[in-house]
N, C-alpha and C positions, 0 to 999 in steps of 0.2 A: 817252262822261259825257253825264248822261242830270237833268235837272231833274223832280223831284218835285214834284209838285201835286194835295193832295187838299183832297175837303170838308168840313166840318169833322163828321161823321160818316158811318159808310160802316164798311166789313168790314174782316177786319183785314190791316194792312200787302201782307204776302206770302204761297204755301205754307210749310209750317214752321212760323211763329209759332208761339209759345206761347199756347195757351188760357189765357185767366186774365189774359193781363197788359195793360197798358194799351198802345193803342198811337199811335206822337204826334198831335196835332191837328190834317191839316196846313189851313191856311187858305187859302178860296178865291179864285182871282186874278181881274182884271177879265177881261170876257167868254169867260167859261169855259162859261155856260150853268148853272151850278149853284144856281139861286135858292132853292133848303133853306137858305141858310147866309145866315142875317143874323147874326151876331156881330159887332157891334159894332166889332170891333177887327180886322176884314180890312184887310189890306195892299194896296193897290193901286196904291201903288210903292214905291221904297226909300226907308229901309235894311232888306235883308230877313233875317229867321230861318232859316237856312240848316243843313239834316241831311244830311252830306255821309256817301257809300257808295263806300268804294273799300278797294285792296289794296295795291296794286304802285303799283313809281313812274312808271309812268304817271301811275296815280289820285294816288299823290303832289305834283306839280308842278300838278296840279290845286289840289288843297289848300293847297299854300303862296301859290298867287294869290288862293284864296279868304282863307288866314287875311292874307296883305298887304293884301285890302278890307276887312279887318275892323280891324285895327291904321291903316287910314288916317280917324284921326276928322274929317282937310277933307272929305272925297269923299261920309262917310253913303252907302255903298253898302248893306253885312254890320252887323246890329245883333246877330248869334251866331248861334254856329260849332259844332254840337258833329257828332262820326263816330262812324260804325258801318263796322265791319272785318269780316273773319275769322274765326275761330280758326288761332292754329298753331303748330306742334309747338313752334317757335325760343321759350325764353322771353325775350327781345326781342320778336318778334310781326313781323307783317309791315310793309314800309317805312309803308306810313300809320299804320299802328299807334307805328312806330316818331316819327316827325314828330307825330303829335298828343299823345304821353308828352312828346317836349320841348319844344312849344310851349303844356304846361298845354291842351291842347282835353277836352273830354270827349273819352272817351273807352268803346264800348259791342263788344261782341262780340256778329254775326248768333249766334243769333235775339232776342236784348237788341238793340230799337229806343229802349229810353229811353222812358220818358211826359211829352217838353217840349208844347210848340205852335212847330209852326214855318209859315214861309208856306212852300219853297221846300226837294227835295231834290235833290242834283246826287249824281249815278252815275257812276263811270268804274270797270272792269276789277272789276265786283261779281260776274258770274257766276252771279249768282241773279235768276230773274225776278219782278219785282215785280208786286199784281194795280195797282196805282194807274197813272195816264194821265201819263207822264215826258217830258221833252226829253231827248235823247241825244247827248253829244260822242264821236262815230267814229272811230278813228283811218282813214278810209279818204272815198272821195268815194261814196257810198250812189246807187242800189244795190248798184255794186260790192264783191263782198267781206262782207254781210252774214253773222256769225256768231262764234264767242268769237277767230278766228285771223286778223284781216285783215291786220296787218302785217308776217306771216312770207309769207304770203301770196305779199303785195305784193313780197317779196321775191324769192320761190319761185319765179313765173311769167314775171319780167323786167320787169314794170311801167315803164311811163320817167315815170308821173304820177301823185300822190298825193292827199293832201289829209284834212281834219276836216270834216265834220262836223255839224251840233248838228240835233240834231230832236226832236219832240215824240209818243214811239212810241206805240204802244194798249196797254189795257192787256191784262198775262198773254202779250202779243206780243212777239218779239223784233228790234230794226231793222228795223221797214215803217212810219211815219207821218210825217208832216209834215214836211218840211226847213226851218227855222229859220233856218240861215246856213251856209255850203258855203264853201268858200276849197281852192285845188290849188296845190301845189309839187310841182316835179320833183322827182327819183328819184335822188339821188348819184349817180354813180358803182361800182356797184362797195360797194356800204355795207350793212351789217350792217344784220340785223331792228330787235338791239337801235340800233345811232346810228341807223338809221332811229325808230324811237320814242322816241330824246328829242328831235330835232326838231320832231316832231308834236305832242310832248306840248306842249311849251312856246309851240306854233302856238295848239292848242287850247286852253289855259290863257287865254291873249289871247281869245281868239273870245270864251270863256264870262264873261270879265267886261264883253265889252262885250255877249253876248244880255242879262246881269243887269243893265245901267244901262237898257236899252227892253224889260224881261221883256212889261210886254202888250199894246205893241207887236210885238214881233215871234210870240206867241204869234196874235196874232189876223195875221196877216200869213203863216202858213205855206204852204211847198206841196208839192202830194202828190209821192211820189217816183215816179218812173217806171214801169212797167211792164217797159222793154228794160231787159240790160244788168246785168240782177240774178246775181250769185250768189254763192258758199255757199265761207265759210273755217274745213270745219270743223278740231275740236281734233287737233293732230299726235300718234301715236301712235310707238313706240319704234321698229314698220314700216318708220314713213319715214325715217328713219336706215340702211336698208342701202342699198345703195349697188348698184345694180344694172351694171355692166359691160356688159353686151352688148347694153344698152338704155340707157345714158342719154351724153349725148353731153360732153365735157367743164365745157361750159357751162354746162351743167344739172345737173352734180355740184358747182359750183362755187357755181352758186345755192340748191344745196340747204346747200352748205354756211353762205354766206353770212344763209341764211334761220331755221335751227335749230343751227349749232355749236357756240352758249357755252347751249344748252339740252341738246341731246344730242348727243353725239358722234359721227361719221358709222361704222358698223359694218360690215363685212365678216368672212370666213371666212380664214385660212391654218392649212392645213394640219387641217382639222375645227376648230379654237380658232379662238375669238372674239376681233377687234381690233379695237383704235378709233384712227380715224386724228382725232389730235389736230391737227395745225397742217398746212392747205392750202396750198400758193401754185401760183402761176401757172408756163406756161416754155412758151420755143418748142421746137417740133417736133420732136424728138432724131429723127439720121438715124443708126439702125441696124440697116449691112448685114446681110445672110447668117442675118438671123435671121426665124423666123416665129414670128410674134406673134399671140394672142389676146383676147381681152377680159378685164381680171386681171394679165397678166404682169406681175409686177414687176423692175426690175433695181437696182441699188445703182449713183447716179452719184458717183463719186469726185469727179470738179471741186467741185461744187457740195455736197456731202454730202447729199443726199437721195435719199428713191425714186422712181424713176420706174414708173409704173401705166396701163398703158394701159390706155383705153377704147372706147368705140363707133368716134368718130372721132379718135381723140388720146391726149395722156399728160395727165396730171397730176402736179402732186408732193408729197410729202408728206414734212417735218421731221420727225415725231415719233411716235409712238401708242401704244398703252397693249394692251399682251400680257403679264398676271399683275402687271406693274408700268410706267411707264412709260420709253421708250426714246425716245433718238436714234436718226434713220434714222441715222445710222452702230456707235450700241449694236445697232437691231435689223441691219442687218447684218455685223457682228463672231456673234454672236449665235446667228444662225438662218440665214440667206441664203448665209452662208458656207461650214457648215457643212455645209446641205443639199446645195451644189455639190461640196463632197469627196467627199460618200458619193455621188454621183449623177455621177458626171464626166462622163457621155456623154450626157447629158440633154440635150434642148432648152432654151431659157428658159422657152418655151410650160407647162411642164411646174411650171413656178417661179412658181405665179400664186393671186393672190385670188380668193376666187369668192363667188356673192351671197349673204349670209347669209340664210333662210330659220326667220323667226321661229316659234313656235306659234300656232297659231289659237285656241283655246281661248280663253273669254272672257276668266276669271280669270289667265288669263296674259300680257294683255297689259298693259298701261302705256300708259293715256293722259296726255298731259300738254298742261296749259291751255298759252296766249299769253301773258299777261298777266302770265304772266312775271310769273309774280311771282316769274309771269314774270316770276319772269324773276324 
């Protein structure tokens, strides 16, 4: 989440903004060194006039907190609140637009940013590089996991601690500015990226309100990010969902499932057909004697009615799959596994297996998926 501060006169707000369209006039805040703004209406303390940029559920929680603060007339933290979001093919729009419409807040679709006057801009999961000085609420403890998918990579890499950083970013650069506020929390065991994002969105919304209450002081007391420990959290591609049975352990596969399973189902190959694994479960390694197993070997476990798939170091369980249509493990056994064994009665279980799916590498065939999900 970013808090945007702009001098009274300056260049367009962002790359891609329509020429000739009036940009919002950002009022300079105290102690930012922008002496060229002499407007008598500059506000150095609340109530703030806020323009919010956001798209997904993570951003919606921040907007909800801002809206509640605006409705709280006793505190007088926010005087004006308007919203900018991204266009969506859905008639209802993205979660932020849905909330704005429901709450009767003025809402614009990028690159339209309105033409009003504001003191502060807040940006959460917006996905566009803005030209101005910003403060960012980031769902991780920077400098770790800079980039568009920090929550996904937190789960994917098995981090035990995460948090939220509120920072001021540099113009035209992502996630590199001074830190204004930072809090850490433990990652709940076996939580999904979606569940963790909900925890962080609530924490971040509360932190945002806290910073806005003392914004000039927070800006002047920012500390630089350390150089060590910086890592990048790139967007997740469809290729990430392809399980590598020979290379990945059961723990790595379950991390992958918890990180992206609600966005892109994990994929593999079955007899040259792409199959999606919809519902994975942990299993105690079954003792199957007298069978030569290799990674990808798949067996139906009748007692628990799940598919057992062998990976680098053990087994994972699969309750349902997608092969032309959604199938339970029992359906897959009756329709595919059992008939295969009947036709190949002398075959070893190792011949009946899932294989790693290799997606085409041509740029036009790549499918890139962003984490906020719009992520999410």
